[in-house]
N, C-alpha and C positions, 0 to 999 in steps of 0.2 A: 361221819367224819371221824377217822381214827388218828390220833395224835401221839407223836412220840414227846412225852413232856419233858425230856432232858437229854440233850446232846450238845457236842462241842465241835467247833472248827478252830484250827490254828495254823499258823505259819511260822516255821522255826526261825526264819530271818528276822522275825519281829523282835525276838530276844527279850521279851518281858514275861516269859513264863519261868519263873524262878524253880518251880518244882520239876520242870521237864528237862531231864538231863540224859546224855548219850546212853547211860547204863539201862534206861527204860527203851530198850531196843525196838519193840513193836510199836511204841508211840512216837519215837524221835524222828518224825517226818511231818511233812505238811498233810493236813486232812481237810478236804474241800467238798463242797456240795456234789461235785462229780463223783467223789469217792462214796458218799452215802446214798446217792440216788437210787442205784440198782438194789441196794439192801432194803430200802423203803419200799420199792416196787415189789420185791420178793415177799416181804411181810405184810403187804397191804396197807401200809401207812401213807396217809394222804400229807400230813404236814407235821413240823416239829416246832419245839420251843428250844431255841439256841441259848446257851448258858456261857457266861464268861469263864475263862481259864486263867486269867491273869488279873493281879490286883492293880489295874491302871485303867485310867480313863480313855487312853489311846486305843487299848484293846476294844472297849465298847464301841467306839467309833468305827473301828475295823469291822466289827460284827454287824453294827447297823448298815454299814455299806454293803455287806454280803446280802442282808436281808432285803436291801432295796432292789437287788437284782434276782432274788430267789423267791418265787411264788411259794414254795415249799416251807420256808421259814414263816411261821405264823406270829412268832413273838420272840423278842430278845430279852434276856435278863442279864443286865450289866453290872458295873461296878462304880462306885463313888467313894471319895474320901470321907467317911463318916466322922473321922477323928478331927476334921476341919469343918465344922458345921456351915460357916459362910460359904465356903467353896462348894461344899457338898449340895447346898441348896440351889446355888447358881447352876451347877452341873445337872441337877435333877430337873430344873426348869428347862434347861436346854434339850436334854434328852426326852423329856416328856412330850415335847413338840413333835417327835417322831412317832408315826401311828403304830410301829411295831414295837416300840419299847414299852415292856410291860413289867419290869421288875428289876430289883437289885440284889446283889449277892455279895456281901462281905465275906472273905475266906476265914470264917470263924475257926475253923479247925487249925489254921496256921498261925493264929495270934497267940503269942506266948502267955498273956494273961487269960486264964481260961474263964475268968469272970467277966471279961470284957463287955459281953452283950448286956450284962445286969448294971452297966454304968448309967446312972440317971442322966449323965451329961449328953447321952446319945438322943435324948428325948426330943429335941428340937427337929432333928432329922427324921426320926421315926414317926413324929406327929405329921411331918410333911408328905409322907408317902400316901396315906389315904386321901389327903387334899388334892393329890395329883393322879389318884386312881392308880397307884403303882404298888405292886406286890413285893414281898420280901422272901427271899430263898434263905433258908437257915442251913448252912453248911456245917453241921455240928457232929460230935461224937457224943458217946454216952456221958462223959465228964461234963459237958457243957449243958445238959438238959435241965438241971435245977436252975441254973441262971437263966436260960432261955424261958422257963416257966414264970420266974419272976418278972421278966421283961414283958411277957405277953399278959400277964395280969395287971400290969401298969399301962399297957396299950392295947386295950381290948379291940378297938377299931382297926388294928393292923391286920392285914390279909397275909398270913404266913403259911409257907409250906416247907416241911422239913425234908431235906434232900436226903436220898439214899437210906430212909428209915433210921437216921441218925448213926449209920455206919457201926452197927454192932460188930464185935471182933469175932466173926463166924469161924474163922481158921482155927481159933484157940478154943472155941466152944463157949464163948461168953453167953450168958443167958441173963443173969442178974449183975448189976442193978439194971442193966438195960431195959428189960421187960417191964418193970414196974415204972420206971422213969418215963419210957415212952408212953405207957398207959396213962400216967398222970397228965401228960400233955394232951392226949387225945380226949380224956374225960373232963378236964378243967378248962380247955380252950376250944376255939373254933378252928384250930390249925389243921390244915391238910398234911398229907405225908406222901412222898414219892416213893414207889417201889422200884427203885433204880439202884444200880451201883452194889447190890447184894451179892452177886457172884464174885466181885472183885475183892470183897471183904472176906469171902470164903477161901480165896487162895487158889492157886493152880492145881492143888492136890485134892480139892474137894469137888463134889458134883452139885448139879441143881437140886438134888435131893436133899443136900445138907442146908440149902438155903430156905426150903420150904417151911419149916416150923417157924422161921422168922416172918416169912411172908404171911403165914396163917395168923400169927399174933398181930400183925398190923392190920389185916383185915378184920379180925375180932374187936380190936380196940377203935379203930378209925371208922369202920363200916364202908361199904362200897361207894358211898357218896363223898368220902373225903380222901380217896386213894387216886393217885395219878401214875399211870404206867410211864416209864420211861427206860431209855436203853443205857444212858451214860456212855454212849459210843463216842469216841473210840477208846476211851479208857477201859470200856468193857473187853477190849481185846486182850487185856492182861491175863483174863482167866477164862474166857468164853468167847462166844461170837454173836452177832446180831440175831440171826435166825434162831439160834439155839435158845437165847434168853427169851425171845419172843414166843416160841413154841412152848418152852416150859412153863411160863407164866400163864399163857393162854390155856394150856391144858389144866392148870391148877384151878382155873376161875371157871371151868366148864360147869361146875356144880351151880353156879349162880344163874340167875335169870338173864335173858338176853338184854334186858334193860340195865341190869348192874354191871353186866360185862361192858356194855357200851359206855357206861359212866367212867368206869376205870380206864378204858382204852381211848377215851376221847372227850366225852361230855364234861367230866370234872376239870380237865385242863382248859377247856373253852370257858367254862363258867369262872374258874378261879382266876385266870388271867385276863378275862374279859376279852378273849381272841376275837377278832373280826372274821366273820364267815363269809 
């Protein structure tokens, strides 16, 4: 089973995607299962993990409705209002009843307070996630990693995956402090990491070759058992394309054993999110 561990669908008419503006021309339209299906077929991908793109409970319900009618969606990572613990717990209990609801993702990168995730006041919600067998996607940048590490040390039972390798600024050549901070997360916690979204951070004037040192560092620090391959489609379209990213990452991992490759391209996503097969 080959899994795309990170992709999105959206409908412009929903109007709750604050970041999605007309200047993002290649993204400013609807993206549906019908758009992605031929790309999955071409790359030999069986199922996907569908991830929220709007900080709203309504969008999560929209994604769950898609998942109910799409066998290729293995799991949905949604959003709850963690700043309102009572409401968050109620919403979590509602969503947890859906067989394909597997995780939550606060949009940490867009929160003004860079130390937000280190707030002990979030503990009630974070502690509720393992109790409901729900995972946590950390959408962070380099600046957030020390605060995320503090949070994970307080909540060692939390199942966390870092999205997009913590989004290093590849376009500007950033290496430090990203490399040391992501290494600290890998060595001091049980967090997983998604190798998705990296070509977007490289920008439209770079190539897949510019991404590979960052991918290699993530492989070295997290190992093949804690990496999850994802496309970040359709955001991927800003700087690349589905087949190109799939082929580039597949070629890079050909040095690994078949089992290690199978882990990165599917098994790790199944195990982390507890996807139903």
